[in-house]
C-alpha positions in Angstrom: -63.4 111.3 169.9 -62.4 110.6 166.1 -66.0 108.8 165.1 -67.1 112.2 165.7 -64.5 113.9 163.3 -65.3 111.3 161.0 -68.9 111.5 160.6 -68.9 115.8 160.8 -66.6 115.1 157.6 -69.3 113.2 156.4 -71.7 116.5 156.4 -72.8 116.0 160.3 -72.9 118.8 162.7 -70.5 118.3 165.4 -73.8 118.2 167.7 -75.6 115.6 165.4 -72.6 113.9 165.5 -72.0 113.6 169.0 -75.9 113.3 169.7 -75.7 110.4 167.4 -72.3 108.6 169.3 -73.9 109.5 171.9 -77.2 107.7 171.0 -75.0 104.4 169.9 -73.5 103.8 173.2 -76.9 104.4 175.3 -78.8 102.0 172.8 -82.3 104.8 173.7 -82.6 107.1 176.1 -84.6 110.3 176.8 -83.6 113.3 175.0 -82.0 114.9 178.6 -79.9 111.9 179.1 -78.5 112.0 175.3 -77.6 115.4 176.2 -75.6 114.5 179.4 -73.7 111.9 177.3 -72.8 114.0 174.5 -72.3 117.3 176.5 -75.2 119.1 174.8 -76.7 121.9 176.2 -80.4 121.0 176.9 -82.3 123.5 174.7 -80.2 122.1 171.5 -81.0 118.4 172.1 -84.7 118.4 170.8 -83.4 120.1 167.2 -80.3 117.8 167.1 -82.5 114.8 167.4 -84.9 115.6 165.3 -82.3 116.7 162.6 -81.1 112.9 163.2 -84.1 111.8 162.4 -84.7 113.4 159.3 -81.5 112.1 158.5 -82.1 108.6 158.7 -79.9 108.0 161.8 -82.5 107.9 165.2 -85.9 106.9 165.9 -88.5 108.0 167.9 -89.3 104.5 170.2 -91.6 106.1 172.6 -93.8 108.9 173.6 -94.5 108.9 177.1 -91.5 109.2 178.5 -90.1 110.2 174.5 -87.2 108.6 174.0 -84.9 107.9 170.8 -83.2 104.7 169.5 -80.1 105.0 166.8 -80.3 103.2 164.1 -78.3 101.4 161.9 -74.6 102.7 161.7 -74.3 100.1 159.2 -77.1 101.1 157.0 -76.1 104.8 157.2 -72.2 104.1 156.0 -73.4 102.3 153.1 -75.4 105.2 152.1 -72.5 107.8 152.6 -70.5 105.8 150.3 -72.8 105.4 147.7 -73.8 108.7 148.0 -69.1 109.3 147.5 -69.0 107.2 144.9 -72.3 109.2 142.8 -70.6 112.3 143.8 -67.3 111.0 142.3 -68.9 109.3 139.1 -70.4 112.6 138.3 -67.5 114.9 138.7 -65.3 112.4 136.8 -68.1 113.4 134.0 -67.9 116.7 134.4 -63.6 116.8 134.1 -63.9 114.7 131.5 -65.8 117.3 129.9 -63.3 120.1 130.4 -60.0 118.5 130.7 -58.4 115.8 127.4 -56.8 113.2 128.6 -53.0 114.0 129.4 -50.9 113.4 125.5 -48.2 110.2 126.1 -45.7 112.9 124.8 -46.7 114.9 127.9 -43.9 114.8 131.2 -44.7 116.1 134.7 -42.1 117.5 136.7 -42.0 116.2 140.0 -40.4 118.0 143.5 -39.9 117.6 146.5 -40.0 114.2 148.3 -43.7 114.5 149.5 -44.6 114.9 146.6 -42.8 112.0 144.9 -44.0 110.0 147.9 -47.5 110.9 146.9 -48.0 110.2 143.5 -46.1 106.9 143.9 -49.4 105.9 146.4 -51.2 107.0 144.6 -50.3 105.3 141.2 -50.1 102.3 143.2 -53.4 102.4 144.8 -55.4 102.7 141.4 -53.4 99.9 140.2 -55.1 97.3 138.4 -52.7 94.8 135.9 -49.4 95.3 136.8 -46.4 96.9 138.7 -42.9 97.1 138.0 -40.9 99.1 140.7 -37.0 99.0 141.6 -34.8 101.0 144.0 -35.6 102.8 147.1 -36.2 100.0 149.4 -38.2 101.2 152.2 -40.4 103.1 149.7 -40.8 99.8 147.9 -41.5 98.2 150.7 -43.9 100.3 151.9 -45.6 100.5 148.1 -45.6 96.5 148.2 -47.9 96.8 151.3 -50.5 98.9 149.1 -50.9 96.9 145.9 -53.8 95.5 145.6 -54.9 92.5 145.0 -54.5 90.2 141.9 -52.2 92.5 140.6 -48.8 91.2 139.2 -45.8 92.7 141.5 -42.5 93.1 139.5 -39.9 94.7 142.2 -36.0 94.6 142.0 -33.2 96.7 142.8 -31.0 98.7 140.9 -27.4 97.0 141.6 -25.2 95.3 138.9 -26.8 97.7 136.1 -25.7 100.9 134.4 -26.2 104.0 136.9 -29.1 106.2 136.2 -29.1 108.7 139.4 -26.3 111.3 139.4 -23.7 111.4 142.1 -25.4 111.9 145.7 -28.7 110.6 144.6 -30.8 107.3 144.2 -32.9 106.4 141.7 -36.5 105.0 142.4 -38.6 103.7 139.4 -42.3 102.6 139.1 -44.3 101.9 136.1 -48.4 101.2 136.3 -50.9 99.1 134.1 -48.7 99.8 130.9 -50.1 103.6 131.8 -48.1 105.7 133.7 -45.0 105.7 135.0 -42.6 107.7 137.2 -38.7 108.1 137.5 -37.4 109.6 140.7 -34.2 110.8 142.2 -33.8 110.6 146.2 -30.7 113.2 147.4 -28.3 111.1 149.6 -28.2 112.5 153.1 -25.6 115.4 153.9 -26.4 115.9 149.9 -27.7 119.4 148.5 -30.3 120.1 146.4 -34.0 118.7 146.8 -35.8 115.5 145.6 -37.1 115.2 142.0 -38.3 113.5 139.2 -41.0 113.2 136.4 -44.2 111.2 135.7 -45.4 110.5 132.2 -47.7 108.6 130.4 -45.2 108.1 127.5 -45.6 104.1 126.6 -41.8 104.4 124.8 -40.9 105.5 128.6 -43.1 103.1 130.1 -41.8 100.0 128.3 -37.8 101.2 129.0 -38.9 101.3 132.7 -40.6 97.8 132.6 -37.1 96.4 130.8 -35.0 97.6 133.2 -36.7 96.3 136.2 -36.9 92.6 134.7 -33.3 93.1 133.6 -32.7 94.4 137.2 -34.4 91.0 138.4 -32.6 89.0 136.1 -29.3 90.4 137.3 -30.3 89.5 141.1 -31.6 86.1 140.5 -28.6 83.6 141.9 -26.6 81.8 139.0 -28.1 78.2 137.5 -25.9 75.4 139.8 -23.6 73.3 137.0 -25.4 70.0 136.2 -22.7 67.1 137.2 
């Protein structure tokens, strides 16, 4: 069950995750019934339910017979989300002290289509104000679907402009928020070599990409009809 796997990823043991999902399905039940529903050995069910109670995921609702009921899954998810955000915030502060921001002139090389596509998705999901992208229609369409609401998206093809890729390669350009950019070259089917590219925070390169995308969009716009 996928819910059990996700609960384990949040820190529950397998038995705890199975017992909790069983309780959610049953509503309230005696431990023996929870054990049957969850596929947990009966000698283990009592300590498992007690741990769930300690985590705030279950509560005793009767003593004769002893019954347990699940507590709100929504409340648990909200607690888990807050705890995760707190850990991310602490990690961000610690890493900021250890590692300086990337130098604007630095250029990082990328190798392999998977690495390029993954970074494109990260840049897109982290956008706050603007995205400029051109080339590779299938990739651009996926990134457009991932673009956060409220972000200004500027997308164009690369036709009718000087080529920025070698023969047998297809270019893709992406710039985010005037802060980060990526230039990638994908290999045509049947071509040799691997996809490669560069990632940078250099403002000159970022502005060049933004201008290139805008120019491409202007070339693609239909000409105005002559006035009579």
